[in-house]
C-alpha positions as CSV (number, residue, x, y, z in Angstrom):
1,M,0.1,-0.2,0.0
2,T,1.7,3.4,-1.0
3,A,1.9,6.3,1.6
4,S,-1.2,8.3,0.4
5,A,-3.1,5.1,0.1
6,T,-2.6,4.6,3.7
7,E,-3.1,8.0,4.7
8,A,-6.8,7.7,2.9
9,A,-7.3,4.3,4.8
10,V,-7.2,6.4,8.4
11,S,-8.7,9.7,7.3
12,A,-12.3,11.5,7.3
13,I,-11.4,13.5,4.5
14,H,-8.6,12.7,1.8
15,I,-8.0,15.2,-0.6
16,E,-4.9,14.8,-3.2
17,D,-3.8,17.0,-5.9
18,L,-7.4,18.6,-5.9
19,W,-7.9,21.1,-8.7
20,K,-11.2,23.1,-9.6
21,R,-11.4,25.5,-12.6
22,Y,-13.8,27.8,-13.9
23,G,-12.8,28.8,-17.4
24,K,-9.4,29.9,-17.3
25,V,-9.7,30.5,-13.5
26,E,-8.1,28.4,-11.4
27,A,-9.7,28.4,-7.9
28,V,-7.9,25.2,-6.4
29,R,-4.5,24.1,-7.8
30,G,-3.9,20.5,-6.7
31,I,-4.0,20.5,-2.7
32,S,-3.3,17.5,-0.7
33,L,-4.9,17.1,3.0
34,D,-6.2,14.7,5.1
35,V,-8.6,15.2,8.1
36,R,-8.8,12.7,10.8
37,P,-11.7,11.3,12.4
38,G,-13.1,13.3,15.2
39,E,-10.9,16.3,14.3
40,I,-12.3,19.9,14.0
41,F,-9.9,21.0,11.0
42,G,-9.9,25.0,10.3
43,L,-9.8,25.8,6.6
44,I,-8.4,29.8,6.9
45,G,-7.7,32.2,4.2
46,P,-8.4,35.3,2.1
47,D,-11.8,36.3,0.2
48,G,-11.3,34.2,-2.9
49,A,-8.9,31.9,-2.0
50,G,-10.7,28.7,-2.8
51,K,-11.9,27.5,0.5
52,T,-16.0,27.9,-0.8
53,S,-15.2,25.7,-4.1
54,T,-13.1,22.9,-2.0
55,F,-16.2,22.6,0.7
56,Q,-18.3,22.4,-3.0
57,V,-16.4,19.4,-3.9
58,L,-16.2,17.8,-0.6
59,A,-20.0,18.1,-0.5
60,G,-20.6,16.5,-3.7
61,V,-22.8,19.3,-5.2
62,M,-20.0,20.2,-7.3
63,E,-17.2,17.8,-9.8
64,A,-13.6,18.5,-9.2
65,T,-12.0,19.2,-12.3
66,S,-9.0,16.7,-11.8
67,G,-7.3,14.8,-8.5
68,T,-9.3,13.2,-5.6
69,A,-11.9,14.1,-2.8
70,S,-13.0,11.5,-0.4
71,I,-15.2,11.0,2.7
72,F,-14.4,7.8,4.4
73,G,-13.0,6.3,1.2
74,K,-15.8,7.1,-0.9
75,P,-15.6,9.4,-3.7
76,A,-17.4,12.7,-2.3
77,R,-20.3,12.5,-5.0
78,D,-20.4,9.2,-3.3
79,A,-20.9,9.9,0.1
80,R,-23.2,12.4,0.1
81,S,-25.8,10.8,2.6
82,E,-22.8,10.3,4.9
83,T,-22.0,14.6,4.9
84,G,-24.0,17.5,6.1
85,Y,-22.9,20.8,4.5
86,L,-23.8,23.9,6.2
87,T,-22.8,27.1,3.4
88,Q,-22.5,30.6,3.7
89,V,-26.2,31.6,3.1
90,F,-28.2,29.5,5.0
91,S,-30.8,27.2,3.2
92,L,-33.7,27.8,6.3
93,Y,-37.0,28.5,5.2
94,P,-38.2,31.7,7.3
95,D,-41.7,30.9,6.5
96,L,-41.7,27.8,8.2
97,T,-41.4,26.6,11.7
98,V,-38.2,25.5,13.3
99,L,-39.8,22.0,13.4
100,E,-40.8,22.5,9.5
101,N,-37.1,23.2,8.6
102,I,-36.1,19.9,10.7
103,R,-38.8,17.7,8.7
104,Y,-38.3,19.1,5.3
105,M,-34.4,18.3,5.8
106,G,-35.1,14.8,7.4
107,D,-37.4,14.0,4.2
108,L,-35.3,15.5,1.7
109,R,-32.5,13.2,3.1
110,R,-34.5,10.1,3.1
111,V,-34.6,9.6,7.2
112,P,-37.4,7.7,8.6
113,P,-40.2,10.1,10.0
114,D,-40.0,8.5,13.4
115,E,-36.6,9.3,13.3
116,I,-36.5,12.6,12.5
117,T,-39.2,13.5,15.1
118,R,-36.5,11.9,17.7
119,R,-33.5,13.2,16.4
120,G,-34.9,16.4,16.0
121,Q,-36.0,16.7,19.1
122,R,-32.8,15.4,20.5
123,Y,-30.7,18.3,18.9
124,L,-33.0,20.6,19.9
125,R,-32.6,20.2,23.2
126,M,-28.8,20.2,23.0
127,F,-29.0,23.9,21.6
128,D,-31.9,25.1,24.3
129,M,-34.2,25.2,21.1
130,D,-37.0,23.2,22.4
131,R,-39.1,25.5,23.7
132,F,-39.0,27.6,20.0
133,E,-40.3,24.3,17.9
134,D,-43.6,26.3,16.6
135,R,-41.6,29.5,15.9
136,L,-41.0,30.4,12.4
137,A,-37.0,30.6,11.5
138,G,-37.5,33.9,10.2
139,R,-38.4,35.3,13.4
140,L,-35.5,33.9,15.3
141,S,-32.2,35.7,15.8
142,G,-28.8,35.2,14.0
143,G,-27.5,33.0,16.8
144,M,-30.7,30.4,16.7
145,K,-31.0,30.2,13.1
146,Q,-27.2,29.0,13.3
147,K,-28.5,26.5,16.2
148,L,-31.5,25.1,13.5
149,A,-29.4,25.2,10.3
150,L,-26.8,22.9,12.8
151,A,-30.1,20.7,13.6
152,C,-31.0,20.4,10.2
153,A,-27.9,19.5,8.6
154,L,-27.1,16.7,11.7
155,V,-30.6,14.5,11.4
156,P,-29.5,12.8,8.8
157,E,-26.6,11.6,11.2
158,P,-23.5,12.7,9.0
159,R,-20.3,11.4,9.9
160,V,-18.3,14.5,8.1
161,L,-19.7,18.1,8.7
162,L,-18.6,21.1,6.6
163,L,-19.5,24.2,7.9
164,D,-18.4,27.5,5.4
165,E,-18.2,30.4,7.7
166,P,-20.9,29.5,10.2
167,T,-20.8,32.1,12.7
168,T,-20.4,35.3,10.6
169,G,-22.7,37.9,12.2
170,V,-23.3,35.5,15.3
171,D,-23.2,37.2,18.7
172,P,-20.1,36.2,21.2
173,V,-22.3,34.6,23.7
174,S,-23.9,32.6,20.8
175,R,-21.0,32.2,19.1
176,R,-19.4,30.3,22.1
177,E,-21.9,28.0,22.8
178,F,-22.2,26.9,19.0
179,W,-18.5,26.4,19.6
180,D,-19.0,24.3,22.6
181,T,-21.9,22.2,20.9
182,L,-19.0,21.4,17.8
183,A,-16.6,20.5,20.6
184,H,-19.2,17.9,22.2
185,L,-20.0,16.7,18.6
186,A,-16.2,15.8,17.6
187,A,-15.6,14.3,21.1
188,G,-18.4,11.8,19.9
189,G,-16.7,11.1,16.8
190,L,-17.9,13.6,14.3
191,T,-15.4,14.8,11.9
192,I,-15.8,18.6,11.3
193,L,-14.1,20.9,8.5
194,L,-14.9,24.5,8.7
195,A,-13.7,27.6,7.1
196,T,-13.8,31.1,9.1
197,P,-12.6,34.9,8.7
198,Y,-12.2,35.0,12.2
199,L,-8.9,33.6,13.6
200,D,-9.7,33.5,17.2
201,E,-12.1,30.9,16.1
202,A,-9.5,29.0,14.6
203,E,-7.7,28.8,17.9
204,R,-10.4,26.3,18.9
205,C,-9.6,24.2,16.1
206,H,-7.3,20.9,16.5
207,R,-5.6,21.7,13.5
208,V,-5.7,24.6,10.7
209,A,-4.6,24.9,7.3
210,L,-3.7,28.2,5.3
211,I,-5.2,28.3,2.0
212,H,-4.4,31.1,-0.4
213,Q,-4.8,31.4,-4.0
214,G,-5.5,27.9,-4.5
215,L,-2.8,26.4,-2.6
216,I,-2.4,25.8,0.9
217,Q,0.6,27.2,2.6
218,N,1.1,26.1,5.8
219,T,-0.8,23.4,7.9
220,G,-0.7,22.3,11.9
221,T,-1.8,22.7,15.2
222,P,-2.5,26.6,16.2
223,A,0.2,26.1,18.6
224,E,2.7,25.0,15.8
225,L,1.5,27.9,13.5
226,R,2.1,30.5,15.8
227,A,5.5,29.3,17.0
228,S,6.4,29.6,13.5
229,L,6.7,33.2,13.6
230,N,9.6,33.1,16.0
231,S,8.6,36.3,17.5
232,K,7.2,38.3,20.2
233,R,4.3,40.6,20.5
234,M,4.5,43.6,21.9
235,E,1.6,46.1,23.5
236,L,2.8,49.5,23.7
237,H,1.0,52.2,25.5
238,T,1.3,56.2,24.4
239,S,-1.0,58.9,24.7
240,N,-0.1,59.8,20.8
241,L,-1.1,56.4,18.7
242,S,-1.1,58.1,15.1
243,G,2.4,59.9,16.1
244,A,3.7,56.5,17.1
245,E,2.3,54.4,14.5
246,E,3.4,56.8,11.7
247,I,7.0,56.5,13.0
248,I,7.0,53.0,14.1
249,N,5.9,52.2,10.3
250,T,9.3,53.8,8.9
251,L,11.3,51.4,11.0
252,A,9.2,48.1,10.6
253,G,9.8,45.4,8.1
254,P,10.0,41.9,7.2
255,D,13.7,42.0,7.6
256,Q,13.9,44.3,10.3
257,E,13.6,44.1,14.4
258,I,10.5,45.3,14.5
259,V,8.5,43.1,12.1
260,D,4.9,44.8,11.9
261,V,2.7,47.3,13.6
262,Q,-1.0,47.4,14.3
263,R,-3.1,50.2,15.5
264,F,-5.6,49.8,18.2
265,G,-8.5,51.7,20.1
266,D,-6.0,52.3,23.3
267,R,-2.5,50.9,22.1
268,L,0.2,49.6,19.5
269,D,0.3,46.1,18.8
270,L,4.1,45.7,17.5
271,I,5.7,41.9,16.2
272,V,9.1,42.0,17.2
273,R,12.0,39.3,16.8
274,H,13.7,40.1,20.1
275,P,11.6,41.8,22.8
276,D,14.7,44.0,24.7
277,A,16.6,44.9,21.3
278,A,12.8,46.3,20.2
279,E,12.5,48.4,23.1
280,V,15.9,50.2,23.0
281,I,14.8,51.3,19.3
282,L,11.7,52.2,20.5
283,R,12.9,54.6,23.3
284,D,15.6,56.0,21.3
285,T,13.3,56.8,18.7
286,L,10.2,57.7,19.9
287,I,11.4,60.0,23.2
288,P,13.6,62.2,21.1
289,A,10.0,63.1,18.9
290,G,8.4,64.1,22.1
291,L,6.1,61.0,22.4
292,T,5.8,59.4,25.5
293,I,6.1,55.6,26.3
294,D,3.2,54.8,29.0
295,D,3.7,51.0,29.3
296,I,5.0,47.7,27.6
297,R,3.7,44.4,27.7
298,I,5.3,41.4,26.1
299,D,2.8,38.1,25.0
300,E,2.8,35.3,22.4
301,P,1.5,36.3,18.6
302,T,-1.9,35.7,17.8
303,L,-3.0,33.2,15.0
304,E,-4.0,36.3,13.6
305,N,-0.3,37.8,13.5
306,T,0.9,34.1,11.6
307,F,-1.8,34.7,9.1
308,V,-0.9,37.8,8.1
309,A,2.7,37.4,8.1
310,T,2.3,34.2,6.0
311,L,0.0,36.4,3.3
312,R,2.4,39.3,3.2
313,N,5.4,36.9,2.9
314,L,3.4,35.4,-0.2
315,G,3.3,39.1,-1.5
316,Q,-0.5,39.3,-0.8
317,E,-1.1,43.4,0.9
318,V,-4.0,45.0,0.8
319,H,-2.8,48.6,-0.7
320,S,-5.0,51.7,-2.1
321,E,-4.3,55.2,-2.7
322,P,-4.8,57.6,-0.1
323,F,-8.4,58.4,0.4
324,P,-9.0,61.6,-1.7
325,G,-10.2,63.6,1.0
326,R,-11.1,67.4,0.5
327,H,-13.4,68.6,3.6
328,G,-12.0,67.5,6.9
329,H,-13.6,68.2,10.9
330,A,-10.1,68.6,12.4
331,E,-11.7,71.8,13.9
332,L,-14.5,69.8,15.8
333,K,-12.5,67.4,17.7
334,G,-13.4,67.6,21.6
335,Q,-16.5,68.8,20.9
336,V,-19.5,66.4,21.5
337,A,-21.0,64.6,18.1
338,I,-23.5,62.3,19.0
339,G,-25.1,63.0,22.7
340,A,-28.0,61.2,24.5
341,T,-29.5,61.1,28.2
342,N,-31.6,58.7,29.5
343,L,-32.8,57.4,26.0
344,R,-35.7,55.0,26.4
345,K,-37.4,53.5,23.5
346,E,-40.6,51.4,23.8
347,F,-42.9,48.8,21.3
348,G,-46.2,48.5,23.3
349,A,-45.5,46.7,26.4
350,F,-41.7,45.9,25.9
351,T,-39.1,48.3,26.9
352,A,-36.4,47.4,24.0
353,V,-33.6,50.2,25.7
354,K,-33.7,51.5,29.1
355,D,-32.5,54.7,29.8
356,V,-29.0,54.8,27.9
357,S,-26.7,57.7,28.2
358,L,-23.7,58.4,26.4
359,D,-21.5,60.9,24.2
360,I,-19.2,60.3,21.6
361,K,-16.7,63.2,20.6
362,Y,-15.5,64.4,17.2
363,G,-12.4,61.9,16.2
364,E,-13.2,59.2,18.7
365,I,-14.1,55.5,17.6
366,Y,-16.7,54.2,20.0
367,G,-17.8,50.6,19.9
368,L,-21.2,49.6,20.7
369,L,-21.3,46.1,21.9
370,G,-23.9,43.2,23.0
371,A,-25.6,40.0,22.5
372,N,-28.6,39.9,19.7
373,G,-31.3,41.6,21.1
374,A,-29.8,43.7,23.5
375,G,-31.1,46.8,21.9
376,K,-27.9,47.9,20.0
377,T,-29.7,48.1,16.6
378,T,-32.6,50.5,18.1
379,T,-30.2,52.4,20.1
380,I,-28.6,53.4,16.6
381,K,-31.5,53.8,14.9
382,M,-32.5,56.6,17.7
383,L,-29.1,58.0,17.6
384,C,-29.0,58.7,14.0
385,G,-32.5,60.3,13.7
386,L,-34.3,57.2,12.0
387,L,-36.6,56.7,15.0
388,E,-38.1,58.4,17.9
389,P,-37.4,57.9,21.4
390,T,-40.0,57.4,23.5
391,F,-38.4,59.6,26.4
392,G,-34.9,61.1,26.7
393,K,-33.0,63.6,25.0
394,M,-30.6,63.8,22.1
395,Q,-28.0,65.4,20.5
396,L,-26.6,64.9,16.8
397,A,-24.0,66.8,14.4
398,G,-24.9,69.8,17.3
399,K,-28.6,69.9,16.7
400,S,-30.8,68.5,19.8
401,G,-33.8,69.2,17.7
402,G,-34.7,68.5,13.7
403,L,-32.6,65.4,13.4
404,R,-34.2,64.2,10.1
405,S,-33.4,67.9,8.4
406,G,-31.4,67.8,5.1
407,S,-28.2,69.4,6.6
408,V,-27.8,66.8,9.6
409,R,-28.5,64.1,7.4
410,Q,-25.6,65.6,4.9
411,R,-23.0,65.1,7.7
412,I,-23.5,61.5,8.3
413,G,-22.8,58.3,7.0
414,Y,-24.4,55.0,7.7
415,M,-23.5,51.5,6.7
416,S,-26.3,49.3,7.8
417,Q,-26.0,45.9,8.8
418,K,-28.7,44.3,6.7
419,F,-29.1,46.7,3.9
420,S,-26.3,48.8,1.9
421,L,-26.1,48.4,-1.3
422,Y,-28.6,47.0,-4.2
423,N,-28.2,43.6,-5.7
424,D,-29.4,44.1,-8.8
425,M,-27.3,47.2,-9.7
426,S,-23.9,47.2,-10.7
427,I,-21.1,48.6,-8.6
428,K,-21.0,51.6,-10.6
429,E,-24.6,52.5,-10.3
430,N,-24.3,51.7,-6.6
431,L,-21.7,54.1,-6.2
432,E,-23.3,56.9,-8.4
433,F,-26.5,56.7,-6.7
434,F,-25.3,57.1,-2.9
435,A,-22.9,59.4,-4.2
436,G,-26.1,61.5,-5.4
437,V,-28.3,60.8,-2.5
438,Y,-25.7,62.4,-0.6
439,G,-24.7,65.4,-2.2
440,V,-21.2,64.5,-3.4
441,P,-20.3,67.2,-6.0
442,E,-20.0,66.4,-9.8
443,E,-16.2,67.1,-9.6
444,E,-15.5,64.7,-6.9
445,R,-17.6,62.0,-7.9
446,E,-15.2,60.3,-10.3
447,E,-12.2,60.4,-8.1
448,K,-14.4,59.2,-5.1
449,M,-15.5,56.1,-7.3
450,R,-11.7,55.3,-8.2
451,W,-11.0,55.0,-4.6
452,V,-13.7,52.8,-4.1
453,L,-12.6,50.6,-6.2
454,S,-9.1,50.9,-5.6
455,F,-9.7,50.3,-1.9
456,S,-12.2,47.2,-2.6
457,G,-9.5,45.2,-5.0
458,L,-12.1,45.8,-7.8
459,E,-10.4,47.9,-10.3
460,G,-11.9,47.7,-13.4
461,K,-14.9,45.7,-12.4
462,Q,-17.2,48.5,-11.8
463,D,-19.6,47.0,-14.0
464,Q,-20.1,43.6,-12.2
465,L,-23.2,43.3,-10.7
466,T,-23.3,44.1,-6.8
467,G,-25.1,40.8,-5.6
468,S,-22.2,38.7,-7.7
469,L,-19.8,39.9,-5.0
470,P,-18.8,37.6,-2.4
471,Q,-19.3,39.0,1.3
472,G,-16.5,40.5,2.0
473,W,-15.9,42.9,-1.3
474,K,-19.7,43.6,-0.9
475,Q,-18.6,45.1,2.8
476,R,-15.8,47.0,1.2
477,V,-17.8,48.4,-1.6
478,A,-20.9,49.5,1.2
479,F,-18.2,51.0,3.3
480,G,-16.7,53.1,0.1
481,A,-20.0,54.3,-0.8
482,A,-21.1,55.7,3.0
483,I,-17.9,57.8,3.1
484,Q,-17.9,59.6,-0.5
485,H,-19.5,62.6,0.9
486,E,-17.0,62.6,3.9
487,P,-19.3,62.7,7.1
488,S,-18.4,64.0,10.5
489,I,-20.3,61.3,12.0
490,L,-20.2,57.9,10.7
491,F,-22.4,54.8,11.9
492,L,-20.9,51.3,11.0
493,D,-23.1,48.5,12.0
494,E,-21.0,45.4,11.5
495,P,-19.3,46.7,9.0
496,T,-16.5,43.8,8.5
497,S,-18.9,40.5,8.9
498,G,-17.4,37.9,6.6
499,V,-14.1,40.1,6.0
500,D,-10.9,38.3,5.9
501,P,-8.2,39.6,8.5
502,L,-6.0,41.3,5.7
503,A,-9.0,43.3,4.6
504,R,-10.1,44.0,8.1
505,R,-6.9,45.6,8.5
506,A,-7.2,48.1,5.7
507,F,-11.0,48.8,6.9
508,W,-9.4,49.7,10.3
509,T,-6.4,51.7,8.8
510,M,-9.3,53.6,6.9
511,I,-11.4,54.0,10.2
512,N,-8.4,55.4,11.9
513,R,-7.8,58.0,9.2
514,L,-11.3,59.2,9.6
515,A,-11.2,59.6,13.4
516,D,-7.8,61.3,12.8
517,A,-9.6,63.8,10.5
518,G,-11.9,64.7,13.0
519,T,-14.8,62.3,12.0
520,A,-17.3,60.7,15.0
521,I,-17.4,56.9,14.5
522,L,-19.9,54.8,16.2
523,V,-19.2,50.9,15.5
524,T,-21.2,47.5,16.3
525,T,-19.4,44.4,15.9
526,H,-19.6,40.8,17.1
527,Y,-15.9,40.3,16.9
528,L,-14.5,40.8,20.0
529,E,-10.8,40.9,19.1
530,E,-12.3,43.8,16.3
531,A,-13.5,45.7,19.2
532,E,-9.9,46.5,20.5
533,Q,-9.8,48.7,17.9
534,C,-11.9,51.4,19.6
535,N,-11.3,54.1,21.6
536,R,-13.8,53.1,24.3
537,L,-16.6,50.5,24.5
538,G,-20.1,50.6,26.1
539,F,-21.5,47.0,26.4
540,M,-25.4,46.6,26.5
541,V,-27.2,44.1,28.0
542,A,-31.1,44.0,27.9
543,G,-31.5,47.2,26.3
544,E,-28.9,49.3,29.6
545,L,-25.5,50.5,28.8
546,V,-23.9,48.4,31.8
547,T,-20.0,48.8,31.4
548,E,-18.2,51.3,29.7
549,G,-14.5,52.3,29.2
550,S,-11.4,52.0,27.0
551,P,-10.6,48.4,25.9
552,T,-7.8,48.1,28.4
553,A,-9.6,49.6,31.4
554,I,-12.3,47.1,31.0
555,K,-10.4,44.4,30.8
556,S,-8.6,45.4,33.7
557,A,-11.5,46.1,35.8
558,Q,-12.6,42.6,35.4
559,G,-12.5,41.0,38.7
560,G,-11.5,37.2,38.9
561,H,-8.9,35.1,37.5
562,L,-8.5,33.6,34.1
563,L,-7.1,29.7,34.1
564,E,-5.7,28.1,31.6
565,F,-5.1,24.4,31.6
566,V,-3.9,21.7,29.0
567,V,-5.4,18.2,29.4
568,D,-4.8,15.1,27.8
569,Q,-8.9,14.6,28.0
570,P,-10.2,18.1,27.0
571,Q,-13.4,17.4,26.3
572,R,-14.2,15.1,28.9
573,A,-12.4,17.6,31.5
574,M,-14.8,20.3,30.3
575,E,-17.9,18.5,30.8
576,M,-16.9,17.5,34.0
577,L,-16.2,21.1,34.8
578,K,-19.4,22.2,34.0
579,T,-21.0,20.0,36.0
580,D,-19.5,21.8,39.3
581,E,-19.2,25.6,37.7
582,E,-21.7,28.1,36.0
583,R,-21.1,26.7,32.2
584,W,-20.1,30.2,30.9
585,R,-17.0,29.8,33.2
586,V,-15.4,26.9,31.3
587,S,-15.0,27.1,27.5
588,L,-12.5,24.7,25.2
589,F,-9.8,26.4,22.5
590,G,-8.9,23.3,20.8
591,D,-6.4,21.7,23.4
592,R,-6.5,24.3,25.7
593,L,-9.1,24.8,28.7
594,H,-10.2,28.4,30.0
595,V,-11.7,28.1,33.2
596,I,-12.8,31.7,35.2
597,T,-12.8,31.7,39.0
598,D,-13.2,34.3,41.4
599,D,-10.9,32.5,43.9
600,E,-7.4,33.4,44.3
601,A,-5.4,31.9,41.4
602,A,-2.4,29.4,42.6
603,A,-5.3,28.0,45.1
604,A,-8.2,27.7,41.8
605,I,-5.2,26.2,40.0
606,R,-4.5,23.8,42.3
607,A,-8.4,22.7,43.2
608,T,-9.3,22.7,39.6
609,T,-6.0,20.3,38.9
610,S,-7.1,17.9,41.4
611,R,-10.5,17.7,40.8
612,I,-9.3,17.0,36.9
613,E,-6.5,14.4,38.2
614,L,-9.1,12.4,40.6
615,A,-11.7,12.2,37.7
616,G,-8.9,10.1,36.0
617,M,-7.4,12.6,33.4
618,K,-3.7,14.3,33.1
619,V,-3.4,18.1,33.4
620,I,0.1,18.6,31.5
621,T,0.2,22.6,31.8
622,A,-1.7,25.3,34.1
623,R,-1.1,28.9,34.6
624,E,-3.1,32.1,34.5
625,G,-3.6,33.4,31.5
626,R,-5.0,37.0,30.7
627,F,-8.8,38.2,29.8
628,S,-9.9,38.4,26.4
629,L,-12.1,41.0,25.8
630,E,-14.7,38.1,24.6
631,D,-13.9,36.4,28.1
632,V,-15.1,39.9,29.6
633,F,-17.9,40.6,27.7
634,I,-19.2,37.1,28.0
635,S,-19.0,37.2,32.0
636,V,-20.7,40.9,32.3
637,V,-23.4,39.7,30.1
638,E,-23.8,36.5,32.3
639,K,-23.4,38.7,35.6
640,A,-26.0,41.1,34.6
641,R,-27.9,37.8,33.6
642,Q,-27.9,36.6,37.4
643,Q,-29.2,39.6,38.3
644,G,-32.5,39.3,35.9
645,K,-30.9,41.7,33.2
646,F,-32.1,39.5,30.1
647,V,-34.3,39.7,26.9
648,S,-36.4,36.6,26.9
649,E,-36.9,34.9,23.7
650,D,-40.1,33.3,24.5
């Protein structure tokens, strides 16, 4: 038996020299890959890398041009009865109930009716959705739709599950619940292959492969890929982020001591080869330029750092010409652009927003975060004048009344979560339409359109229908359309949903430049790593603003400790600990177990280690880790729920 035949015999998914061509376009270019039974394997890559084409071949809905794709030894097309597939666009029927969607999928896959009922009820109980079985799918939240789509895919009881960006647009609480479910299913023997644009999610996979331009560039565990960078991550806190970033960018490069610099809301993240040498360079450069160094912290690089570095080594970089801005707002910096005092919105007997007070200044990036149903979108609609509050006072662009007037509207840009572009119009037609709506001067329109096409990586494709664009490219065009008129106030509702990490950097580089020029920016996002880019954050729970501050201040104020364990049986350890702890305190990240405790760290490590080992498992390493913003967010939400602050989904 050949080596490749031996690998195929022990693999759940076997891909060998797989090619997929669309005319002259080579989407997949001879990739080879093996996924083991019971493994969660992540396929990550930028937009257009070939991920979806690979999934469609494995799902048996598309023939490969050449090469092999097999599921447990069968050709992928012959193994469709053993394969579940969740596409980027969910195949739920909004006018059918939860149970009717499950029955339809079961009938389609020829599952006996009594088995459909038994399995459907089992998965709905597992996902805590059994009380919603008569609700129309169209009335479910994003997280609940995700769970229903997963239940539908599981009813035929596949041996392999293919998930193409399954959590795009899902809030952090639902996202963690979704991943806990995947870990449970994998521990039961299900093999899972998934694509995700969120690199913190890829950290939860057993192994990961980076695909770029149809070729697999790197494969390994998240820890192996992070270690391959041979660098450290340095957090630099300074009062003048833009000035420090500009200077450090002149020092950074792939062959330099400082390899990369990325700006966040209250710090710069640097990738450095030798922290001590890099710190000397920074002090010798920044301090003579009149810039302070308030704090330096050293940590391990993230998987996203590795992803970006790998793509850059391959010559992949998001380049665009400078934004042709002619109408800056620097003179407004420091003044209140968006203000609210005791803002309240009632819909009949239901109170969606409860006495929210906030102020956002020109030149500031403010992130409004919350789980689905927290009241974020309702708050934004009131703040930008689209919805009248029941009570409270508002200030927008210097006005406290007449927020729908033409003079106010011309100062606002709005990129909506659900609607930003017309799919049946070309890119050019969309840009011309929004330029007209926003009153962009005729003499500036051509220049602004060229910039949007450059920023989006769509030069020469202005006549392409917008609806044919992948999600990431569509988001870039929508962002460009929203800023053509150079608004002094910008509302961005999940602007980078489905956007790959390299393109996300380009988004935030532009957002920071707008803020530096004086624009006030209000952002919502479900991706908590991205929320670190904001200067200040507000957490909403059940219509109330419960926490506010800079990303670092919010994390520093978090009580308790985060403990990280590497265990020989991580799934079993997680489920055992969840029987004794509040479930939200325990989560699994690949082979690492995170436990949040209010006890003293060393004592909690000893006690948790003892419990795990008494249950017959081995703790390989145990240490105190640092809270991520997602950890803090989930902790805040869950503690607020314990105080009775929650939105009933009934």
